[in-house]
N, C-alpha and C positions, 0 to 999 in steps of 0.2 A: 454677670457678677461671678467672681471666682469663689469656689467653695473652699473653706478653710479646712486644711487637713490636720488632724490631731492624732495622737497615739491611740485614741479610742474610737476613731472614725470607723463607721461601718458596723459597729457592734449593735446588734439588734436585740430587743427584748424577746426572747424565745423561751418556750417552756423548757424546764430542766429535763434532760433525758434521764431515764431510769437506769442507773449504772448496773442494776441487777438484771436488766432486760437482755443484755448481750455480753458475751465473753469479752475480756479486754483485748484490744487489737494487738496483733503481733508486731514486735519491734521492727522498725526499718533500720537495719544496721548502718547504712550509709548516712541516714539522717542523724542517728544517734552519734556516730563518729564525728560528723560535722558540728553537731551541738557541743560535743566535748572539746573539739578544736577551738570553737568560739569561746568557750569558758576558759580554756588554757591561755588563749591570746589576750582575753580581757584581764586575766590575772597577771600575765606578763607585763601589761601596761598599768598595773596597780589599780585597776577598777575596784570599787568598794561594793560589798554585799552582792556578790555575783550569785544569781539564782538560775538553776536549770530546771524548768518545769516540763513534764510530760503532759501534754494536753490532748493526746490522741482520743481519749474517751470523752472529751468535752466539746471539741470542735472538729470540723472537717477541713478547715482551710490550712492547717499546719499540724505538725507533729510535736514540735518542741518550741518553747520560748526560752530565750536567755535574757534575763533582766539584770542590769547592773547600773552602777552610778559612777560618775566622774565628778571630781570636786571643782573643776573649772572648765571653761570652754576649751582650753588647750588640751586638758586631759580627755575630755569627751571626744575631741577630734583624734587624739592619739589612740584611744581605745577602738574607735570605729575603724580607723585606718589599719591598726594592728590586726583586728579580726578580718577585715577585708583582704589584707595581704596574706594572712595565714591560710585562709580558705582558698584564695586564688592560686597559691602554690600547689594546691591539691586539685586544681581544676574546678573548684566550686565558685561560681560567680553569682553575685546578687541579682535577683530578678528586679528589685527596686530598692532605692535608697530615698528616705524622706527625712525631713527635719534638718536642722543645722545645729552645730554646737552653740551658736549665738541664741537659738531658740530654747536651749536647755534640754534638747532631746534629739536623738538620731535613731532611726529605725532602719535596719538592714534586713531585707526580705529575701531569704534564700529558698522560698517556697516551703520546704519541709521544716525549716528552722527560721524563726523570726527573732532577731536580736533587737532589744530595746536598751538604749544607753541614755540615762537621764542625769540631769543635775539633781541633787537631793530634793530641792523644792518641787520640781516637776514630778519626780517619782512619787512623792507623798501626795501631790495633787491628783494625779491620774490613778493611783492605787491599783496598778495591774495585778499585784499579788492578791488583792481582795476580789477583783473581777474574775480572776481565774483560780480561785482558791480550791476548786474541785480538781485541779490538775495535781499530779503526783510530783512531789519534790524528788528530783533525781540527784541533785547536788546543790550545796549552798556553801559558798566561801565567804566568810565574814572577816 
């Protein structure tokens, strides 16, 4: 039986780390630059409500999330392809790509940066902003 993959797959209920217990992690300049490139590419393709979250103090599997919305399958595909092309031009290739525009979500995993592109309904349903609310907002384009 094949396991269903969703944008929240693998999220475990774990105790909240005490943010005062350790100093904030040092920025990874390459990851932050890639995250900003993803934000710019999403904006160029007219993605809506583009959010860049710094989740370094919250999780260990990535440094930044880029979360945005596309109003149609065609736009979700264009945003995903635009981000992929912009980062590829700078030698940054995705580790993994999941979901499809027809599913209403696409995930681009660049290891230090994870990009989530949603249809508005799926974005509201999965509520990644709520799940990762302890992340620091670096940029938001509305």
